[in-house]
C-alpha positions in Angstrom: 42.2 -1.5 37.7 43.5 1.2 40.4 41.9 3.9 38.2 38.7 2.1 37.3 38.1 1.5 41.2 39.0 4.8 42.1 36.5 6.5 39.8 33.7 3.9 40.3 33.6 4.4 44.1 33.7 8.3 43.7 30.4 7.7 41.5 29.0 5.5 44.1 29.7 7.8 47.4 28.6 10.8 45.5 25.2 9.5 44.8 25.2 7.3 48.3 22.7 10.1 50.3 21.5 11.6 46.9 21.5 11.2 43.6 23.8 13.8 41.4 22.5 14.2 37.8 25.3 16.1 36.4 28.2 13.7 37.6 25.6 10.9 36.1 25.5 13.2 32.8 29.4 12.8 32.6 29.7 9.6 33.4 27.2 8.9 30.8 28.5 11.5 28.1 32.2 9.8 28.9 30.5 6.1 27.7 29.2 7.2 24.6 32.2 9.3 24.0 34.5 6.3 24.3 32.2 4.3 22.0 32.0 7.0 19.5 36.1 6.9 19.0 35.8 2.9 18.8 37.6 2.3 22.0 34.9 0.7 24.2 32.8 -0.5 21.3 30.9 -4.0 22.6 27.8 -5.0 23.8 28.2 -5.1 27.4 28.9 -0.6 27.3 25.5 -0.6 25.4 23.6 -2.4 27.4 24.8 -0.1 30.2 23.7 3.0 28.0 20.1 1.0 27.5 19.6 2.0 31.4 19.7 5.5 31.0 16.9 5.3 28.8 14.7 4.8 31.6 16.1 7.4 33.8 13.2 9.9 34.9 15.9 13.1 34.8 15.2 14.5 31.4 18.7 15.5 30.6 20.2 11.8 31.1 17.2 10.3 28.9 18.1 13.0 26.3 21.6 11.8 25.7 21.0 8.3 26.2 18.1 8.6 23.3 20.6 11.0 21.5 23.5 8.0 21.2 21.3 5.5 19.8 19.6 7.8 17.2 23.0 9.1 16.5 24.0 12.5 14.8 24.8 10.6 11.1 23.2 13.4 8.7 24.4 16.2 10.8 28.1 15.2 11.4 28.0 14.6 7.6 26.3 18.1 6.8 28.7 19.7 9.3 31.8 18.0 7.6 30.3 19.0 4.1 30.0 22.6 5.4 33.7 22.5 6.8 34.7 21.1 3.6 33.1 23.9 1.5 35.0 26.6 3.9 38.3 25.0 3.6 38.3 24.9 -0.6 36.4 23.0 -3.3 35.9 18.7 -3.0 37.0 16.4 -5.5 33.7 16.9 -7.4 34.2 20.2 -8.3 37.6 19.9 -9.4 36.1 17.1 -11.8 33.3 18.9 -12.9 35.9 21.9 -13.6 38.1 19.6 -15.6 35.0 18.0 -17.4 33.6 21.5 -18.6 36.8 23.3 -19.3 39.3 23.4 -22.0 41.2 20.2 -21.8 45.3 20.6 -21.5 48.4 18.8 -20.1 48.6 22.0 -17.5 45.1 21.8 -16.3 45.6 17.8 -15.7 48.4 18.6 -14.1 46.6 20.7 -11.8 43.7 18.6 -11.5 46.0 15.5 -10.5 48.0 17.7 -7.7 45.0 19.0 -6.7 43.2 15.4 -6.0 47.0 14.5 -4.1 46.5 17.4 -1.7 43.0 16.2 -0.9 43.5 12.8 -0.5 46.7 14.1 2.2 43.9 15.8 4.2 41.5 13.1 4.0 44.5 10.8 5.5 45.0 13.4 8.1 41.2 13.4 9.6 41.0 11.1 12.3 38.5 8.3 12.0 34.8 8.3 12.9 33.4 5.0 14.6 29.8 5.3 12.6 28.4 1.4 13.5 24.8 2.0 14.9 24.6 0.6 18.5 21.2 -0.5 18.1 22.6 -3.6 16.7 23.8 -4.6 19.8 21.4 -4.6 22.1 21.2 -7.7 24.1 17.6 -8.1 23.7 15.9 -5.3 21.4 12.1 -7.2 21.9 11.9 -6.7 25.7 13.8 -3.4 25.4 11.4 -1.8 22.5 8.1 -3.2 24.5 9.6 -1.1 27.9 10.2 1.9 25.6 6.5 1.6 24.4 5.3 1.4 28.0 7.1 4.4 28.8 6.2 6.5 26.3 2.9 5.7 26.5 2.8 7.1 29.8 5.5 9.6 29.5 5.0 13.8 30.6 7.7 14.8 28.8 7.5 17.5 26.3 6.7 17.1 22.7 10.1 16.8 21.2 11.4 14.0 23.6 8.1 12.0 23.0 9.1 12.2 19.0 12.9 10.8 19.9 11.5 8.1 21.8 9.2 7.3 18.6 12.1 7.1 16.3 14.2 5.1 18.5 11.1 2.8 18.5 10.5 2.4 14.6 14.0 1.7 14.2 14.7 -1.0 16.6 10.9 -2.5 14.9 12.8 -1.8 11.5 16.3 -3.1 11.5 15.1 -6.1 14.5 12.1 -6.8 12.8 10.6 -7.0 15.6 6.4 -7.4 16.6 5.7 -4.5 18.4 1.7 -4.4 17.4 0.4 -1.8 20.1 3.2 0.7 18.3 1.0 1.0 15.1 -2.3 2.1 17.0 -0.4 4.3 19.1 1.4 6.2 15.8 -2.3 6.4 14.0 -3.3 8.9 16.9 -0.8 11.3 15.6 -1.8 10.8 11.8 -3.4 14.2 11.5 -3.4 16.9 9.1 -3.0 19.5 12.1 -0.5 17.4 13.5 2.7 19.2 14.5 6.1 17.2 12.8 3.6 14.8 10.8 6.5 14.5 8.2 8.6 12.9 10.7 5.7 10.7 12.0 5.0 9.5 8.7 8.5 9.0 8.5 8.7 6.8 12.0 5.2 5.2 10.8 7.6 3.9 7.7 10.6 2.6 9.4 8.4 0.5 11.9 7.0 -1.3 8.7 9.0 -4.4 7.6 7.6 -8.0 5.5 7.1 -10.0 8.9 4.3 -8.0 10.3 1.2 -9.3 9.3 -0.3 -6.9 6.6 -3.7 -6.2 8.9 -1.9 -4.5 11.0 -0.4 -2.1 8.9 -3.4 -1.6 6.9 -5.2 0.3 9.1 -2.3 3.2 9.2 -2.0 3.1 5.4 -5.8 3.7 5.3 -5.6 6.5 7.5 -2.9 8.2 5.7 -4.6 8.1 2.6 -8.0 9.2 4.1 -7.0 12.1 6.1 -4.2 13.1 3.7 -4.5 12.4 0.0 -7.6 14.6 -0.9 -8.1 17.4 -3.4 -8.9 20.0 -0.1 -4.8 19.3 0.8 -2.0 21.3 -1.7 0.3 19.2 -4.2 3.0 19.1 -1.8 1.4 17.7 1.0 0.2 14.4 -1.1 3.3 14.0 -2.8 4.7 13.9 0.6 2.2 11.3 1.8 2.4 9.2 -1.4 6.1 9.1 -1.0 5.3 8.0 2.4 2.8 5.2 1.4 5.5 4.0 -1.2 8.2 3.4 1.8 5.5 1.6 3.7 4.5 -0.9 0.7 8.2 -1.5 -0.2 9.2 -3.0 3.1 5.5 -4.7 3.6 4.1 -4.9 -0.2 0.7 -7.3 1.3 -0.1 -4.6 3.2 -1.7 -2.5 -0.4 -4.8 -3.2 -1.6 -5.9 -3.0 -5.3 -8.7 -0.5 -5.0 -6.2 2.1 -3.3 -3.6 1.3 -5.6 -5.5 2.1 -8.4 -6.9 5.6 -6.9 -3.7 6.6 -6.4 -2.3 5.5 -9.8 -4.9 7.7 -11.0 -3.0 11.2 -9.8 -0.3 10.0 -12.4 -2.0 12.7 -15.0 -2.9 15.2 -11.9 -2.5 19.0 -12.8 0.6 19.3 -9.9 3.8 18.3 -11.5 4.9 17.1 -7.7 2.6 14.7 -8.0 4.5 12.4 -10.4 5.4 10.8 -7.2 2.4 8.6 -8.0 4.2 7.5 -11.2 6.8 5.7 -8.5 4.8 4.0 -7.0 3.3 2.4 -9.9 7.2 1.9 -11.0 7.0 -0.3 -7.8 4.2 -2.3 -8.2 5.5 -3.4 -11.9 8.1 -5.1 -10.0 6.4 -6.4 -6.7 3.2 -7.0 -8.2 1.9 -6.2 -11.5 -1.7 -8.0 -11.3 -2.7 -5.4 -9.1 -2.2 -2.7 -11.5 -4.5 -2.0 -14.2 -3.8 -2.9 -18.0 -3.0 0.1 -19.0 -0.4 0.8 -16.1 1.3 -2.3 -16.6 3.1 -1.8 -19.6 4.0 -3.8 -22.3 6.9 -6.5 -22.1 8.1 -10.3 -22.9 10.1 -12.3 -21.3 13.9 -12.1 -22.1 15.2 -15.6 -21.0 19.3 -15.5 -21.2 21.6 -18.4 -21.3 24.7 -15.9 -19.8 25.0 -13.4 -16.9 24.5 -9.9 -18.6 27.5 -7.9 -18.1 29.8 -10.8 -17.2 32.2 -9.2 -19.9 33.8 -6.5 -17.3 35.7 -9.6 -16.0 37.4 -10.5 -19.2 38.2 -7.5 -19.9 39.5 -6.3 -16.3 41.3 -9.9 -16.5 43.0 -8.8 -20.0 44.1 -5.6 -18.4 46.1 -7.3 -15.7 47.5 -9.8 -18.1 49.1 -6.6 -19.8 50.1 -4.9 -16.4 52.0 -8.4 -15.6 53.6 -8.3 -19.2 54.9 -4.8 -18.8 56.3 -6.4 -15.3 58.4 -9.1 -16.1 60.1 -7.0 -18.9 61.1 -4.3 -16.8 60.1 -2.7 -13.3 57.7 0.1 -14.0 56.6 1.8 -11.1 53.0 3.2 -12.2 50.1 3.9 -9.9 46.2 3.8 -11.0 43.6 4.5 -8.9 40.5 1.9 -9.0 38.2 4.5 -10.7 40.7 5.0 -13.0 40.9 1.7 -13.9 36.9 1.1 -13.5 36.9 4.2 -16.6 39.7 2.4 -18.9 37.6 -0.8 -18.9 34.3 0.7 -19.9 35.9 2.3 -22.6 37.1 -0.8 -24.2 33.5 -1.7 -23.4 32.2 0.7 -25.5 34.3 0.2 -28.6 33.3 -3.5 -28.4 30.8 -4.5 -30.5 27.6 -6.2 -29.3 27.6 -9.6 -30.2 31.6 -10.1 -29.1 30.1 -8.7 -25.9 27.6 -11.3 -25.5 30.1 -14.3 -26.3 32.8 -12.8 -23.9 29.9 -13.5 -21.2 28.5 -16.4 -22.2 32.1 -17.7 -21.9 32.6 -16.4 -18.7 29.1 -17.5 -17.3 29.9 -21.4 -18.8 33.9 -21.6 -17.4 34.0 -19.8 -14.0 33.1 -20.1 -11.0 32.1 -15.9 -10.0 33.0 -14.9 -6.2 30.7 -11.7 -4.6 33.3 -9.3 -6.0 32.5 -10.4 -9.3 29.1 -10.0 -9.6 29.7 -6.8 -7.8 31.5 -5.7 -10.4 29.2 -6.7 -13.1 26.5 -4.6 -10.7 28.4 -1.3 -11.1 28.7 -1.9 -14.7 24.9 -2.4 -15.6 24.1 0.4 -13.9 26.5 2.4 -15.6 24.9 1.1 -18.7 21.6 2.4 -17.3 22.6 5.8 -16.6 24.3 5.8 -19.7 21.0 5.1 -21.7 18.9 7.9 -19.8 21.6 10.5 -20.5 20.1 10.9 -23.9 22.5 12.7 -26.9 21.8 16.6 -26.0 24.6 16.1 -23.0 26.5 19.3 -21.9 28.5 17.9 -19.8 30.5 14.6 -19.9 29.3 11.8 -17.1 31.0 12.0 -14.1 30.8 9.5 -11.4 29.8 10.0 -7.9 32.9 10.1 -5.3 33.9 7.0 -3.5 33.0 8.9 -0.4 29.1 8.6 -1.1 27.6 6.5 0.8 24.8 3.9 -0.7 21.5 4.5 0.9 21.2 2.7 4.3 18.7 0.8 6.2 17.1 3.8 7.6 15.1 6.2 6.0 15.8 10.1 5.8 13.5 12.8 5.5 14.7 13.5 1.9 13.6 9.9 1.1 9.6 11.2 2.2 9.9 15.2 1.0 11.0 14.7 -2.2 9.3 17.2 -4.4 9.6 17.5 -8.4 9.1 20.8 -9.0 10.3 24.1 -7.0 7.2 25.8 -5.0 6.2 29.3 -6.1 7.5 32.1 -3.4 4.9 34.2 -1.8 4.6 37.9 -2.4 6.5 38.5 1.1 9.5 36.7 -0.1 9.5 38.1 -3.4 9.3 41.5 -2.4 12.6 41.2 0.2 14.6 39.6 -2.3 13.8 42.3 -4.4 14.6 45.0 -1.7 18.1 43.1 -0.8 19.1 43.2 -4.6 18.3 46.9 -4.6 20.2 47.4 -1.7 23.8 46.7 -3.4 22.6 47.5 -6.7 24.1 50.5 -8.6 22.0 53.2 -9.7 21.6 53.1 -13.8 22.9 56.4 -14.2 25.8 57.6 -17.2 28.8 58.7 -14.7 29.6 62.4 -16.1 32.4 62.8 -18.3 33.3 66.0 -17.8 36.6 67.2 -16.3 35.6 70.2 -14.4 31.8 69.7 -12.6 31.7 73.6 -13.0 32.3 74.2 -16.4 29.3 75.3 -18.7 27.0 72.4 -21.1 28.1 72.1 -24.4 26.1 73.1 -27.5 24.6 69.2 -27.8 23.2 69.3 -24.7 21.3 73.0 -25.0 20.1 71.4 -28.2 17.8 69.0 -26.3 16.7 71.8 -24.4 15.9 74.2 -27.2 11.8 74.7 -28.6 11.8 72.4 -31.9 10.1 75.7 -33.5 14.0 76.9 -33.0 15.6 73.8 -34.3 13.5 73.3 -37.9 15.5 75.3 -40.3 18.7 74.1 -38.6 20.9 72.0 -40.9 20.6 69.1 -39.1 16.7 69.5 -39.2 16.7 69.8 -42.8 19.2 67.2 -44.2 17.7 64.3 -42.2 16.7 61.2 -44.3 12.7 61.5 -45.3 10.7 59.0 -46.5 10.3 58.8 -50.4 7.4 60.0 -52.4 7.1 56.3 -53.8 7.3 55.1 -49.5 4.1 57.8 -48.5 2.6 56.3 -51.9 2.8 52.9 -50.7 1.9 53.9 -47.4 -1.0 55.7 -48.3 -2.3 52.2 -50.4 -2.3 50.0 -47.8 -3.9 52.1 -45.4 -6.7 52.4 -47.5 -6.7 48.7 -48.1 -7.2 48.2 -44.4 -9.5 50.8 -44.0 -12.2 49.1 -46.6 -11.6 46.1 -45.2 -12.9 47.2 -41.9 -15.5 49.1 -43.5 -16.8 45.4 -44.5 
């Protein structure tokens, strides 16, 4: 407490006569760093940091906005680049083992490398990634004040973008009613607008199912009318259709039947990137298939089941646990299996099992047990694995390798990758192609045969001299006279074919 009062009084005395922004920024940095390190991770410290979002000093404002927006993606990219510099990742090792020759030596090498990676992972310090937006006391009031500040702000464009991003996240996560935000965003939805892709992302983040559809509908129609035209390139229309899909996935009532039918026609567009229209069709097949035309609804029939599909995974898992317990009763066996290895063994047993036996086991478990959330999670993973295996096809070159456990599922926030997803790589222009050609030629060696002479000043050989002589000098040499030539019969056939061809042309 003595240290606390000393720090507080010092900051108070420094700011008594005039504001010392350097000290204020340092104090804000201290609070944010302590929160990130999971030391001061409670709501009171977050409410203190929210007051910095209304500061007139740009540096303090940007620091507070950066704290709430977070740098999760940048931190992930930095950690990925660091791990790449240090050595191969676990996924790289698994791919290398799956595609290479199988031997006990390679298997031991893989296990050893995986142990080293696990040790390195344990040594890394923990980072507290829980978003501070969830701990804000009154998010509705906070968002309204931020919008009022944004409307009258004279800060540069980058700071305004940060404010828009924070407001859209607050509205999307807490499902707030901030109806004035949508017309404000709508003003920036123009093709010539700078950073328009991020503004599309903010519009998608701020939409949720509690907002009245007529409020977001004007935003949706503005996006469709300004961007989805033949004047724009295929890449631009693809990004916009992806944004429309994300908006309608969060608020399905926004989409009108006419607009959906117009967007569905881009399914057969000449540009391959416009395949994003198919994802929109697929979305409305599950949300509201009546809005689609009959040809896009797909054929289907109701397949009602009296059991939970995939529940047989629980029975196989219990059998394995029983076998392990039986082994443990006999004598002490110290064998360690990771969860990934156990799942792979379970999936192998399921693949060997006939379909009728699977259905019988799933029905027995569904009728006799009360399933927990963990059981449903296992069933969901098994069903996803089946779908992935079914879509791979027979002509696969590599074995299926599951994602690492480190990879997180898609969160509650959108990323630019969800909107900027293109199916086909765009062609590079002439300047970039020439630049790559010049860069390749600089490192390339000349395609010239190496001289094999022991002495570079010695005379040329007879073979080299023959190449430089005139043909009339060489026509009576042994090599020319003994050359294999066409026989009389071959010449006769060639003449006949030539005459027949000439006769056809004359006709």
